[in-house]
N, C-alpha and C positions, 0 to 999 in steps of 0.2 A: 150453289153459288149464284148470287144475283147477276143480272145482266149489266154490262158496262155500256153506257150510251153517251156519246158526245154529239150534240145536235149541231154544233158549229165549230169546226176545227179552227177557224180564224180567231175565235175568242180564246182558245187554249194556246194557239200558236200565232200570236200577232207578228206580222212581218216587221223585222227591225229596219230602221233607216240605214244602218250600216253595221253589218255583222251577221252572225248566225246564231239562232236560238234552237236548242234541242230540249225535248221533254219526253220522258217515258210516259206513254199514254196507257199502256197495259202491260202486265207482267204476270206470268204464272210459271209452272214447272217446265212447260214445253214451248212457250211463246213469249216474245217481248216485242212490243210495238213502240217505236220511237218516232215522234214527229219532229221534223226539221223545218225551220223557216229561214230562208236565205235572202239577203238583199242582193242586188245585182252585183256580179263579179265575185261573190264569195264562193269558196270551194273547200272541199275536203280533199286534201292532198293524197297522193297515192298511199293506200293502206290495204290491209286484208282483214278478213273476219274469220275467226275459228269456226263459225257456224254458217250454214247456207242462209242467204238473205233474199228478200223480195223488196224491190223499190217500186213505189207507186207515186206518180206525180198528181197532186190534187189541183194545183194552180201553178202557172209559170212555165219555165223552160229550163231544162238541164242539158249540159253537154257531159257525156259519160265516156270514160276510157275504161274498157273492161278487158283486162289483159292487153292484147295488142289491137283490139277492135275499138274504134270510135263510133259512137252513136248518139242520138238525141232522144230525149224523153219529154213529152208534153202531157197535159191533162188526159188521163185515160191510159197512159202507158203503163205497162206491167213488165218488170225486168227481174228475172231470177239469176242470182249469182251463186255458184257453188262455193263451198268453203275454200278459203285460202287463195281465191282469185284476186290478184292485185287490181285495184280500181280507184278511179278519181271521179269526183262529182263536182261540177261547176255550174253555178246559176248564171244564166245570161239575162235574166230579168227576175224580179221578186218572185220567189217560188216557195210553195208548201209541198213537202215530200213526206211520205210515210215509209219507214224502214221496218220491215218485219223480220225478226231473227227467229229461226226455227231450230230447236234442239232435238 
């Protein structure tokens, strides 16, 4: 299988002026990586995932509610969520985020 290379996430995930953009960046039998671009104030309301996930912030700032815990994520943050943990994601500024789903 050949390597997958994205040299500039901003070209694949341009920050929308108003809204949220999501794109599957990679997918195989064990892994799916989805890139999200959020404008300020956009959010993913409370939801769960059937699979464990990892959130990584590439650019911007997120407010996260993970179960009962509130936290913030900035560039360089790495957050692991177990399957079925209720969570909310809200961008407080234009933000690029990677979501990795692990089966």
